[in-house]
N, C-alpha and C positions, 0 to 999 in steps of 0.2 A: 812411684810410691816408696820404694825401698830407699831412695836417695833422700827422702824426707826424714828418714830415721837417723841419718848421719849426724845432724846437729844435736839431736836428743842423746844419742850415744856419746858424743863428745862432751856434752854437759855431764853425762853420768861419769865419765872418766875424770873430769875435773873435780867433781864432787867427791868421789871416792878417793882421789889423790889427796885432796885437802883434809878429808877425814882420817887418812892414814897418817898425816903429819900431826893432826891436832889431838887425836884421841890419846887419853892417858894410858889405857891398857895396851900392852905390847901385842897381846894375841889379837885384840880387836884391830889394831893397826896393820898386822900381817894379813888378816883376813880381808880388810878393805884394800890393801895393796894387791891382793890376788884378785879382787873384784875388778880392779883397774885393768888388769891383763884380760880378764874375761870380756869386758866392754871392748877392748882393743881387738880381741879376736872376732868378735861380732861385726865390728866395723871392716875388718879385712874381708869377711865373707860378703859384706854388701858391696865392697869395692872390686870383687871378683877375684880374690886370691885366696882360695880355700886351703891351698897347701900351707901358706903363711899362717892362716887362721888356726889350722890344726896344730902347727908347731907352738904358736902363742898359747893356745888353750892348754896343751899338754905340758909344755915346759914353763911358759911364763906364768900362768895362773895355777896350774896343778902342781907340778913337781917342786917349784920354788917355795910355794906356800907350805907344802908338806915338810920340806927340809927346814924352813925357818921354824915351824911349830915344833919339830923334833929338837932343834937346837935350843929353842927356849925351854922346853921341858928338861932337857939334859943339864942345863945351866942353872936351874933353880936350886935353891937350898933343899935339902931333904925334908925339913919341916914345912916347906911351902908346897910340896907336891900333894897331888890328890890321890896318891896310892894308898 
């Protein structure tokens, strides 16, 4: 049953990766790139590697996305910020 989810999750990875490249908004591209890592971590769980899945979820999708969003916010012009 769980093995049947693998092709669906792989399709999700491909779709989110293409969206990360195609999207005009940098923030949207970063979020969809984080979604790619989240799909990968679910695949790792289904393949029986929970330690790799936790690392991918925390570093690959979580911390990297936060760092990218922080860098984007810091490099914007002051008049473009929502502060």
